[in-house]
N, C-alpha and C positions, 0 to 999 in steps of 0.2 A: 140625700144620697148616703148609703151606708158605708161603713169603713171597709167592708170587703170589696165593694165596687171600686173604691178609690185605690186600694192596693193592686187590684187587677189592672186598672188603667195605667198605673205607674210602671208595672212590669211590662206591659205592652209597649209603652213609650221607650223604656230602656232597651228592649229587644230590637226595636226599630233603629235605634241609634247604633247598636253593635253590628247590625247587618251591613252597614256601609263601610266598615273598617276593613283594612287590608292586613294581611299577615306579614310580619316583619321578622326576617331571619338575621341574626347577628353572628359574627365570628370574631375571633381574636387572633392577631398575628403577634406571636411572641418573639422577641429578639433577645440576643445575648447581650446583657449590659457589660459583661466582662470583656475588656479589650485584650487582644492578643491570645485568643483561645485557639488551641490547636487540638484537633481530633485525629487520632491515629488508630490503625487496626491493620491486621494482616488478612490477606485473601486465602482462599482454599488453594489446593495444589493444582497447577496446570496439568493438562494431560500428557505433556512431553517435557522431558528434562532438556534444558538448553545446553549448548556446547560449553558454556561457562559453568555449568552445574547448577543453574538456578531453576527453581520450580514454584516459587511463590512471589507475590507482590506485597510490599509494605506500602500502605496508602496513608497519606497525611492530608488533612483538609484544614486549611487556614480560613477561619471565619471572616476576618476583616477583609482580606483581598479576594475571598471567594475562589481561591486557587486550589487545585487538586494536584498533589505531587505524588510520585510513585518511585519506588526503588526495588529492583529485583532482589529476591532472597534465595539463598541456597537451602535454607531450612528455617523452621520456626523456633530454633534454639535461642537461648538468651544472648549468646555472643553475636549471632547474625542479626537479631532484632535490634540490639543496642547499636551495632555498626550502622545499620540503615537509618535508625532514628537520629543518631548523631550527625550523619551527613545531611539529612533534611533540616535538622535544627540549626546547624551552622549556616546552611544556605539562607534560611529565613533571617537569621541574625545578621548575616552579611548584607542582605538587601534592606535592612532597617525595620524588619517586622519580627523582632524577637518575641517568642511566645511567653506569656505570663502564666498561663494555665494549660495543662495538658490533660485532656480527657481521653483515656485509652482503655483498651480491653484488659482483662486480668491476665496478662502475659508478661513475663520477665519483670516482675514487680520489684524484686530486690535490687538488681543492677540499675533498673530505670529510676528508682527513687534516689539512688546514690548519684546518678548523673544529673537529675533535675535539681537535687540539693546543691550540687556544685555550680549549676547555672542559675541558681536563685529563681527557680520556676516551681510553681505549685502543681499539684497533680490530683487527679480524681479517677479512681478505678471503677469500672463498670462490670457487673457480673456477666458471665458469658451469654446467658439467655436473654438479656435485656438489649433489644435493638432499637430502643427509642431514645435513650439518653445520648449515645455515641453517634454523632452526626457522620462519622466516617463510614458507617454502614450504608448510608445513602450514597456517599461519595464512591464507595466500592462498586455499587451497582452502576453508577454513571460511568466510571472508568472502565468497567468490564464491557458495557455496551459499546463504548467508543473503541476499545481494543478489538473486540470481535468484529465490528464493522470494518476496521482496518485490515484484519486478517482475511476477511472475505474478498478484499480487493487484490490480494496477492496472486502471483502466478500459480497455476495449477501444479507446477513442479517445484515451487518454493519450499525449501526444507523448513518445517515448523520448529526445528531446533534453534532457529535464529530469532525466536519471538522476543527475547529480551533486548535484542539490538534495535527493535522498533519502538522502544519505550520513550526515547527522547522526543521523537517526532510526535508520538501520541500525546505526550504531556503538553507540547507546544500547541498543537492544533486544538486540543480540548480546552485549554485556558484561553485561547483566542475566541472561543465561542461563548465564554462565560463572562458575565458583567460584574465589575467590581462593586462591592458594597460601600467603599469609601467614596468613590466617584463613579456614578452610574454611566457617565459618558465614556469611560475607559473600560477596556477589557481586563480580565484578571491577569493576563500576561503583561499588559501595559502597566498595570498598577504594581505588579511584583517586580518587574525589571526596570521600570522607569522610562521605557521607550517603546515605541511600536515595533512590531516585528518587521524587519527589512527583508522583503521577498527578493529584492535584487541582490542583496548580499548573501543571503542563505536560501537559495532556491530549493524547492521540494518536489518530490515525485510520489506517485502512489506507492505505498509500502510494498516491499517484496517484488519489485519490478525487475524483469530480466534486463541486463545491461551488457554492454560491450566496452571494455576499457582499452585505451590506447597504450601499447607497450612502447616505452621510451627507446629511441634508436640506439642510445648508448649502452643499453643493457640487454637488448634482444640479440638473438643470433642473426647471422647474415641472411639465412634463408628461413628464419622464423616468422611466424604469423605476426601481423601488425596489431592484432587485438586479442584480448583474452576475455572469456565469459565471466560474469560476476552477477551478484544479487545486490540490489540497492537496499541499504539499511537506514539511511537518514542523512540529514545535512551535517556538515562538519562546522560547528560554530566557532572553531579556532582558526578557520581559514576563510578566504574570500571566494565565494562561488564554487566551493568544493563540497563533495559528498562522500559519504562513507560506504564502502562496498565490501562484500565478502567474496573472495575468489576461491571456488572449490578446488581448482587445480593446485593451488599452493596451501589451501586450508589456513588462510590468513586474511586479515582485513587490510584494505588499501584505501587511502584518501587521495582523490584525484579530481581534476576539473575537466579532463579530456575523456568524455564518455558519450555513448549513445544509449538511449532508453528505448525499450520495446514493450510498452504496456499491453496487456492482454485483454483487459476488460473495459477499456475506455479508448476513445480516439483522441489523437493529438489535436490541439486547437489549430484552426486554419483561418486565413483571411477570407472575409466575404468579398464578392466582386468589387464592391465600392471601396473597401479598405485596400484591396490589392491595387486597384487603379490609382488610388491616392498615393500609395507608397511608390508606385512606378513613376508617377508624375513628379514627385519630389526628387527621386533619384535621377530622373532624366534631366530636370532643370539644373541640378548640381553638376551633372556631367557635361552639359552643354556649356556652362559657364567657364569650364576649364579648357575649352577648345580655342583654337585660333580663329581669326576673323573669317577667312575664306571657308574652311570646313564648317564653321558654325553657321554661316549664311546658307550654305547648301543643305545642311541637315535641317535647319529651321524650315526651309522651303519644302522639303520632303514631308516633314511632320504636318505642315499646313495643308498640303495636298491630301494627305491621308485623313486629316480631320474633316476636310471639306467633303471627301467621299463618304465618310461616316455620317455626316449631317444630311446629305442628300438622299442616301439610300435608306430604305425602310428596314424594319426588323426582318430577320431571316425567317423563312417559313419552316415549319416542322416537316422534316423529310419522311418520317415514319408516321403513317396514319394511325390514329388511335383505334383500338380494338372496339368493335360494337358490343354493347351490353345486351342483356336479356330483353330490355325494353325496345331494342332496335336502334337507339341512338348511340352516340359515341361518348366515351367518358371524358370528362374535363380534366386536363392535366393540372394538378395543383402542386405548388411548391411550398414545402413546410420547412420552418426553421427549427423544428424539434430535433434534438440530438438523436443519433442512432441508438438502438436498444443495446444496453450493455449487459454483460454477464458477470457472475460472481462465483466464488468457490465457497466450500464449506469445510475448512480444514479442521475445525474443532468437533465435527460430528463423530459419534462413536463408531459408525461404520467406516469412516475414513481411518480412524486409528487402528481398527482391526485389520484393514488391508495394508496399512503401512508397516514398514519394518520397525521393530522395537529399538528404542534409543536408550542406551545405558552406558555405563562407564566400565563395562567388562568386555575384554577383547575376545570375540568369538569369531566363528567363520562368517557370520552374517552381520557383524557389527565391528567397527573400528572406532574407538573413542576419539572424539575431537575431529571427526571428518563428516562430510556430507557427500552425497552422490554427485558426480559431475553433471554439468548442464549439457544435455543431449537433446537436440531438436527432435520433435516427434516425427518429422518428415523423413529423417534418415535412420530411425530406429528399425532394426531388422528383427523380424519375428522368427525365432528358432522353431524348427519342427520338433514336436515331441516324439521321442523314439520308443515310447512304451508300447509294445504290441497289444497290451490289454486295453489301453485307452485309445489307440489309433490303429485300426486294422489296415489302413492303406499303406502300401509299401512306399518307401521314399523314392521320389523321382530322381533319377540320375541326371546330372547336368551334362548335356552333350558337349563334346569338344569341338569348338568352332575353328575351322582351318583358316589360316592366314592366306590372303590373296598373293602376297609377295613370295611366299615359300611354296605355294601350291601343294600343301601337305595333306594327305588323306586323313580323315578322322578315324584312325585306328586306335586300338587299346594300347598297343606298344608303340611309343613315339619313335623308337629307334628302328622300326621296321618299315621300309618303304621301297618302291621299285625305282628302276633307273629312269623310267619315262616321266616321273614326277619331278626330277631335278630340272632346274632352269637350263634352257638351251639344249635339252636332250630330245631327239626325235627318232630314237631307235625303234625298230618294230617290236611287237609284243613278244615274239618268240625269243628275243635277246634280253628279256628282262632278267634280272638277277637280284639276289638279296644281299644287302651289305651287312 
């Protein structure tokens, strides 16, 4: 056998071995070895200036706890950025997670270096066009998605100038959904604050929900209304089961626990028939135990008779016959546990901003700084008739004067002109009528 034949045979054997192999793809997950890394950056301008004068967000991302923190900004000037950075830095320091390295955008470098030097913290600045080194860029996208989804659940009449008042609830709910890197069994909120969020102590509602607050009897007028309209802004963490509201009538914020909520895009939770029956049974047993012997025996006998009747009678028949289908048969009634279809709003859309009134801090005929329009129900809003003859050729319809049955007054243009026989108790003939 020649050498050429041996080489060809070896090549064929090697090719047969390679045909049975699988392709293997590898990837690397890179983690930050530096403990206490804090990434910070500022967002772009929001479409509406808030009542407090804020228009930006300062975002901070703590790598160890995986928590995202935010602080509203009035501007991106050095003083505002340093004030927001100091507030977040001191909060992390108080919680026991003092940053050791700050990676931030190339903004407010001089005052920021002076502050970090005082706090014994290193820094690293990133050029503005580099969005890969600063992890706050990804945190900004996550926070914006969360805030926009919250704004879409607000009432259609909710003033967008109150967006900065929804920040605290947005931060809490966002960190409750994130997992801590230190302990994967805890949320970022649990890791940062050292405890779980107590929903019984700090209840929440959908952001921007219409509410009705109880007016205290000691402060309201004798014939004043018992409630006042308001907008829900978030929980009050300094109180027990209190929430923060904005009252358009007074243009001020109010913290109270006496309120009713009227969500527009979601239905309030209700008991299922089984849960309702269980709660009624528990309440009934507790009430019967407090009765005396004779009324208790009588009531127990009535309940026993009612239960015996329920056990012997069959299920109630459907009174309304199902409508026939195109196939000739009747449709089968199905019960679904799916929640009703909910709706949303789009307050950040450009078309919505063009239709809305401009918000600024200049006092004009159409704008009053620091105020929002009152809450008016859509059912009682009156549509005014346009009086321009060019746009509306129809003549305005005059409202007729409706006479009262007690006075028997004729519907005349001059209310002071009437005849004698229209007066009560008058029966004079027509030829004796006179004008008063």
